[in-house]
PATORKE-188222 format. One record per residue (C-alpha): residue number from 1; x, y, z. Coordinates in steps of 0.02 Angstrom, whole numbers, plus 50000, padded with zeros to 5 digits. Layout:
<nodes>
(node NUM,(X,Y,Z))
...
</nodes>
This chain:
<nodes>
(node 1,(52924,47943,49558))
(node 2,(52976,47965,49736))
(node 3,(53037,48172,49697))
(node 4,(52823,48195,49627))
(node 5,(52772,48112,49825))
(node 6,(52894,48222,49904))
(node 7,(52827,48380,49799))
(node 8,(52667,48342,49827))
(node 9,(52692,48288,50042))
(node 10,(52784,48470,50027))
(node 11,(52640,48549,49955))
(node 12,(52477,48433,50079))
(node 13,(52604,48497,50233))
(node 14,(52628,48677,50165))
(node 15,(52416,48690,50140))
(node 16,(52380,48616,50314))
(node 17,(52518,48758,50390))
(node 18,(52421,48880,50290))
(node 19,(52264,48801,50348))
(node 20,(52324,48852,50512))
(node 21,(52378,49056,50497))
(node 22,(52284,49153,50588))
(node 23,(52284,49344,50499))
(node 24,(52322,49476,50660))
(node 25,(52210,49626,50688))
(node 26,(52234,49774,50625))
(node 27,(52269,49949,50696))
(node 28,(52135,50074,50632))
(node 29,(52218,50220,50579))
(node 30,(52142,50415,50578))
(node 31,(52125,50456,50397))
(node 32,(52087,50642,50335))
(node 33,(52015,50712,50186))
(node 34,(52034,50920,50162))
(node 35,(52079,51041,50030))
(node 36,(52054,51206,50051))
(node 37,(51967,51291,49911))
(node 38,(52017,51498,49874))
(node 39,(51833,51502,49817))
(node 40,(51740,51417,49962))
(node 41,(51678,51533,50104))
(node 42,(51671,51361,50205))
(node 43,(51820,51242,50219))
(node 44,(51779,51059,50257))
(node 45,(51885,50928,50349))
(node 46,(51824,50737,50352))
(node 47,(51906,50654,50473))
(node 48,(51866,50440,50499))
(node 49,(51948,50273,50526))
(node 50,(52035,50162,50425))
(node 51,(51904,50003,50386))
(node 52,(51979,49847,50488))
(node 53,(51812,49737,50517))
(node 54,(51797,49760,50690))
(node 55,(51673,49877,50661))
(node 56,(51522,49820,50588))
(node 57,(51489,49916,50413))
(node 58,(51299,49947,50334))
(node 59,(51265,49955,50152))
(node 60,(51157,50113,50144))
(node 61,(51118,50230,49997))
(node 62,(51239,50401,49987))
(node 63,(51177,50549,50091))
(node 64,(51269,50725,50038))
(node 65,(51239,50770,50229))
(node 66,(51313,50609,50301))
(node 67,(51457,50589,50170))
(node 68,(51555,50465,50289))
(node 69,(51434,50377,50382))
(node 70,(51308,50329,50204))
(node 71,(51469,50299,50125))
(node 72,(51543,50151,50232))
(node 73,(51648,50234,50319))
(node 74,(51708,50245,50547))
(node 75,(51686,50438,50573))
(node 76,(51799,50523,50713))
(node 77,(51669,50618,50810))
(node 78,(51708,50739,50940))
(node 79,(51883,50795,50896))
(node 80,(51971,50952,50913))
(node 81,(52013,51033,50734))
(node 82,(52055,51176,50691))
(node 83,(52169,51268,50545))
(node 84,(52327,51391,50606))
(node 85,(52359,51533,50480))
(node 86,(52530,51595,50433))
(node 87,(52534,51717,50561))
(node 88,(52472,51584,50708))
(node 89,(52276,51644,50725))
(node 90,(52183,51491,50765))
(node 91,(52021,51463,50699))
(node 92,(51929,51296,50763))
(node 93,(51812,51190,50652))
(node 94,(51632,51143,50700))
(node 95,(51572,50984,50698))
(node 96,(51419,50954,50577))
(node 97,(51336,50820,50689))
(node 98,(51349,50952,50845))
(node 99,(51234,51069,50743))
(node 100,(51122,50940,50655))
(node 101,(50943,50875,50690))
(node 102,(50937,50727,50649))
(node 103,(51116,50662,50687))
(node 104,(51195,50670,50516))
(node 105,(51373,50741,50484))
(node 106,(51479,50640,50585))
(node 107,(51664,50657,50566))
(node 108,(51621,50805,50460))
(node 109,(51708,50983,50508))
(node 110,(51671,51136,50452))
(node 111,(51797,51310,50459))
(node 112,(51756,51466,50393))
(node 113,(51923,51580,50402))
(node 114,(51899,51735,50464))
(node 115,(51945,51839,50301))
(node 116,(51934,51717,50182))
(node 117,(52080,51606,50116))
(node 118,(52215,51715,50093))
(node 119,(52309,51660,49915))
(node 120,(52500,51625,49932))
(node 121,(52475,51590,50125))
(node 122,(52541,51432,50237))
(node 123,(52411,51327,50329))
(node 124,(52426,51214,50445))
(node 125,(52288,51070,50496))
(node 126,(52304,51016,50669))
(node 127,(52153,50865,50744))
(node 128,(52162,50813,50921))
(node 129,(52054,50666,50951))
(node 130,(51953,50598,51120))
(node 131,(52095,50467,51146))
(node 132,(52211,50607,51117))
(node 133,(52312,50549,50945))
(node 134,(52351,50708,50861))
(node 135,(52367,50749,50685))
(node 136,(52477,50892,50580))
(node 137,(52490,50929,50407))
(node 138,(52557,51121,50299))
(node 139,(52481,51161,50149))
(node 140,(52520,51323,50039))
(node 141,(52350,51378,49938))
(node 142,(52421,51427,49737))
(node 143,(52416,51608,49693))
(node 144,(52371,51641,49541))
(node 145,(52401,51811,49429))
(node 146,(52195,51791,49373))
(node 147,(52046,51664,49400))
(node 148,(51885,51666,49343))
(node 149,(51703,51581,49356))
(node 150,(51597,51537,49230))
(node 151,(51702,51594,49078))
(node 152,(51662,51418,48998))
(node 153,(51492,51409,49017))
(node 154,(51431,51417,48811))
(node 155,(51342,51279,48681))
(node 156,(51440,51147,48618))
(node 157,(51403,51039,48480))
(node 158,(51498,50874,48495))
(node 159,(51493,50836,48302))
(node 160,(51588,51010,48259))
(node 161,(51653,51100,48394))
(node 162,(51816,51120,48506))
(node 163,(51877,51207,48637))
(node 164,(52041,51278,48697))
(node 165,(52083,51324,48864))
(node 166,(52203,51431,48913))
(node 167,(52275,51509,49112))
(node 168,(52394,51575,49166))
(node 169,(52555,51520,49276))
(node 170,(52513,51528,49482))
(node 171,(52651,51546,49590))
(node 172,(52639,51409,49725))
(node 173,(52567,51270,49598))
(node 174,(52642,51113,49583))
(node 175,(52500,51055,49427))
(node 176,(52359,51108,49337))
(node 177,(52202,51002,49367))
(node 178,(52068,50977,49219))
(node 179,(51896,50893,49275))
(node 180,(51732,50882,49172))
(node 181,(51575,50801,49252))
(node 182,(51517,50666,49155))
(node 183,(51380,50535,49184))
(node 184,(51491,50409,49196))
(node 185,(51577,50461,49307))
(node 186,(51734,50637,49300))
(node 187,(51862,50642,49161))
(node 188,(52024,50699,49270))
(node 189,(52208,50734,49238))
(node 190,(52349,50847,49277))
(node 191,(52433,50966,49191))
(node 192,(52593,51047,49163))
(node 193,(52553,51163,49032))
(node 194,(52460,51306,49020))
(node 195,(52354,51265,48879))
(node 196,(52224,51114,48845))
(node 197,(52135,51079,48701))
(node 198,(52003,50971,48662))
(node 199,(51835,50910,48544))
(node 200,(51695,50782,48553))
(node 201,(51802,50649,48524))
(node 202,(51857,50639,48669))
(node 203,(51868,50474,48785))
(node 204,(51872,50472,48979))
(node 205,(52008,50336,49014))
(node 206,(51964,50342,49191))
(node 207,(51800,50279,49159))
(node 208,(51747,50058,49104))
(node 209,(51712,50051,48932))
(node 210,(51777,50204,48877))
(node 211,(51646,50316,48847))
(node 212,(51653,50490,48755))
(node 213,(51657,50624,48872))
(node 214,(51554,50747,48793))
(node 215,(51359,50667,48791))
(node 216,(51212,50760,48700))
(node 217,(51097,50827,48807))
(node 218,(51192,50842,48970))
(node 219,(51246,51027,49075))
(node 220,(51430,50964,49091))
(node 221,(51524,51059,49237))
(node 222,(51701,51113,49170))
(node 223,(51842,51168,49313))
(node 224,(52013,51223,49287))
(node 225,(52121,51248,49468))
(node 226,(52275,51267,49501))
(node 227,(52340,51130,49656))
(node 228,(52472,51116,49794))
(node 229,(52594,50964,49805))
(node 230,(52502,50884,49914))
(node 231,(52347,50888,49837))
(node 232,(52440,50821,49655))
(node 233,(52541,50710,49744))
(node 234,(52380,50603,49829))
(node 235,(52269,50625,49669))
(node 236,(52381,50561,49558))
(node 237,(52454,50394,49637))
(node 238,(52268,50354,49713))
(node 239,(52179,50390,49539))
(node 240,(52319,50379,49376))
(node 241,(52300,50205,49313))
(node 242,(52454,50246,49208))
(node 243,(52598,50335,49322))
(node 244,(52488,50301,49494))
(node 245,(52589,50176,49611))
(node 246,(52551,50198,49807))
(node 247,(52466,50326,49913))
(node 248,(52602,50486,49926))
(node 249,(52515,50542,50120))
(node 250,(52613,50707,50201))
(node 251,(52485,50693,50347))
(node 252,(52588,50684,50511))
(node 253,(52498,50559,50630))
(node 254,(52349,50494,50484))
(node 255,(52340,50439,50309))
(node 256,(52271,50540,50168))
(node 257,(52272,50733,50122))
(node 258,(52240,50900,50175))
(node 259,(52294,51011,50013))
(node 260,(52261,51171,49925))
(node 261,(52185,51252,49785))
(node 262,(52126,51402,49673))
(node 263,(52004,51380,49538))
(node 264,(52072,51493,49362))
(node 265,(51917,51449,49255))
(node 266,(51741,51364,49256))
(node 267,(51608,51356,49161))
(node 268,(51449,51251,49117))
(node 269,(51459,51176,48937))
(node 270,(51255,51137,48851))
(node 271,(51314,51004,48750))
(node 272,(51211,50957,48595))
(node 273,(51248,50865,48452))
(node 274,(51170,50864,48243))
(node 275,(50975,50781,48256))
(node 276,(50985,50676,48095))
(node 277,(50932,50515,48148))
(node 278,(50736,50473,48162))
(node 279,(50703,50449,48338))
(node 280,(50807,50598,48348))
(node 281,(50731,50759,48406))
(node 282,(50610,50858,48537))
(node 283,(50477,50770,48605))
(node 284,(50330,50837,48711))
(node 285,(50181,50737,48809))
(node 286,(50023,50761,48715))
(node 287,(49936,50623,48834))
(node 288,(49963,50520,48989))
(node 289,(49867,50428,49135))
(node 290,(49889,50389,49314))
(node 291,(50045,50443,49381))
(node 292,(50124,50479,49218))
(node 293,(50028,50652,49199))
(node 294,(50129,50741,49351))
(node 295,(50282,50678,49282))
(node 296,(50381,50735,49149))
(node 297,(50322,50872,49030))
(node 298,(50444,50864,48879))
(node 299,(50600,50771,48827))
(node 300,(50764,50796,48688))
(node 301,(50814,50641,48628))
(node 302,(51001,50603,48525))
(node 303,(51106,50448,48462))
(node 304,(51252,50461,48579))
(node 305,(51335,50315,48495))
(node 306,(51255,50204,48334))
(node 307,(51264,50025,48313))
(node 308,(51428,49948,48341))
(node 309,(51418,49872,48163))
(node 310,(51303,49958,48066))
(node 311,(51163,49849,48054))
(node 312,(50986,49947,48054))
(node 313,(50931,49833,48169))
(node 314,(51058,49836,48312))
(node 315,(51065,49937,48457))
(node 316,(51080,50102,48456))
(node 317,(51147,50240,48634))
(node 318,(51016,50367,48683))
(node 319,(51045,50503,48786))
(node 320,(50970,50678,48792))
(node 321,(50860,50755,48943))
(node 322,(50704,50801,49022))
(node 323,(50585,50928,49095))
(node 324,(50486,50884,49224))
(node 325,(50310,50943,49243))
(node 326,(50273,51097,49386))
(node 327,(50283,51248,49449))
(node 328,(50470,51238,49471))
(node 329,(50521,51109,49350))
(node 330,(50686,51040,49335))
(node 331,(50770,51002,49184))
(node 332,(50919,50851,49207))
(node 333,(50997,50720,49081))
(node 334,(50932,50548,49023))
(node 335,(51035,50384,48938))
(node 336,(50935,50232,48850))
(node 337,(50941,50133,48696))
(node 338,(50859,50093,48555))
(node 339,(50834,49916,48454))
(node 340,(50707,49922,48304))
(node 341,(50570,50053,48352))
(node 342,(50575,49984,48548))
(node 343,(50636,50122,48655))
(node 344,(50697,50121,48822))
(node 345,(50783,50244,48947))
(node 346,(50827,50285,49106))
(node 347,(50778,50469,49197))
(node 348,(50929,50526,49292))
(node 349,(50951,50634,49459))
(node 350,(51075,50758,49443))
(node 351,(51131,50701,49284))
(node 352,(51220,50540,49381))
(node 353,(51219,50353,49278))
(node 354,(51209,50262,49444))
(node 355,(51047,50367,49520))
(node 356,(50894,50328,49419))
(node 357,(50737,50427,49438))
(node 358,(50616,50320,49346))
(node 359,(50659,50198,49187))
(node 360,(50525,50254,49011))
(node 361,(50512,50066,48903))
(node 362,(50389,50093,48731))
(node 363,(50380,50105,48556))
(node 364,(50421,50208,48425))
(node 365,(50297,50238,48263))
(node 366,(50325,50371,48161))
(node 367,(50345,50507,48292))
(node 368,(50230,50460,48403))
(node 369,(50332,50381,48565))
(node 370,(50222,50288,48654))
(node 371,(50248,50193,48814))
(node 372,(50248,50169,49016))
(node 373,(50372,50206,49173))
(node 374,(50412,50069,49297))
(node 375,(50387,50155,49453))
(node 376,(50213,50245,49401))
(node 377,(50059,50192,49346))
(node 378,(49971,50246,49179))
(node 379,(50014,50247,48999))
(node 380,(50122,50416,48930))
(node 381,(50126,50488,48751))
(node 382,(50256,50593,48656))
(node 383,(50239,50685,48483))
(node 384,(50399,50729,48389))
(node 385,(50399,50919,48374))
</nodes>
C-alpha cells in the first residue's frame, strides 16, 4: 500500500512538473529543393524556411505559379541564387516574384543555363540570403549513352498487356528512378537494374488502400530517369516506407536537396480494359438542360474494381474519361461508384483524384444514364453508344 502511494506521489509530482515546462523556440532553417534536369531548358530552385510556428501559415488552394506560399511554406525572397559550372562560369537565377505581375512566385528561382546542362559535368549551387546566410551544394549530372522521350507512348490494356522497359547504364548515376502518374498518387521507386517489367495487376505500395497503378480511362505518364546520389539518398530516406530512416541532406547551410537527373525513357500510356459489364462503354449526351448543356459531350465508363464480396447489389468502383463541350474540347479522367442502378462519379482536373471539377449523380436504366451535376443546373441524359 505504501509502495502504491509512493508511486502515485511520483506520478503526481511528475505530472505537475511537466505542466510547467516551456517548449523553446526553434531557429528556422533554410530548405532548398532543386533538381537539375538535362531535359529542361530552365532549372528551378525552391528556397524556403522550416516552419516553427512563429509565422502564421494560411490554408489555401495549391497554385503552381506560387508553389511555396500556396502550399503553406515560408519563402526566402530576395536571395542571390546562382549555379556555377565546372569551368567556374557563374549563372545567376531570377526570382519569379521579381518579374511577376500579380505578386506570385516568392522563393522560386529560375536559371536558363547557357548552352544547356552538360551531362557528366559537375555543378555547384550557391545561395546568399538577405540576412547573410550562405548555402552551397554540388551535384554531378548522370551521363547516359542513350536517352529517348515518348518511346513508351501506347495503348495499354490492363486486362492483358504487360510492359517491359529496358535501358543502358548511365555513367555517374547512383540509381534509376521509375515514376508512373496515377489519380491516387504516383507510383515511384528506385532500382539498380537495367530492366523493369510490370502488368495490369501492379499495385501502388505508396498510396493508401493499395490501389492498382493502372486505371482504365486515364492517360498515365511513365518516366525512367538516371539520378545522382543526392537525389537517390534524399528521396529514398524521405519517402520509402521500407528502407527510409531520416533524411539525408548534403547541403551545406541548409536542409533539402540539390540533385540532378536525366530522362532515359518516357511516354504516356492510354489505359483501357475489356468492357463486359452492362455499365461499361461509351456514352454520348442526347439531351441536357440548364448549365449542363455546356459541360460534357461524351464519356467512357469502366468497372475499375468489382464488388468486394461478389454480390450483385454491392458497390463497384468505376473509372473512365470524359470530353468537355466547346471548340477546344478537353479529355480528362473520372472516378466513381455504382450500387444497384445508382451511379455517381467525379470529373477530375489534371487526372488527380483530389481535384474535382464536378460530380454527377444519376440512375442507369438499360443503356440510358440520367442525372444531374452537383455544381450545375439542369438535367443531362447520356445514351450508351
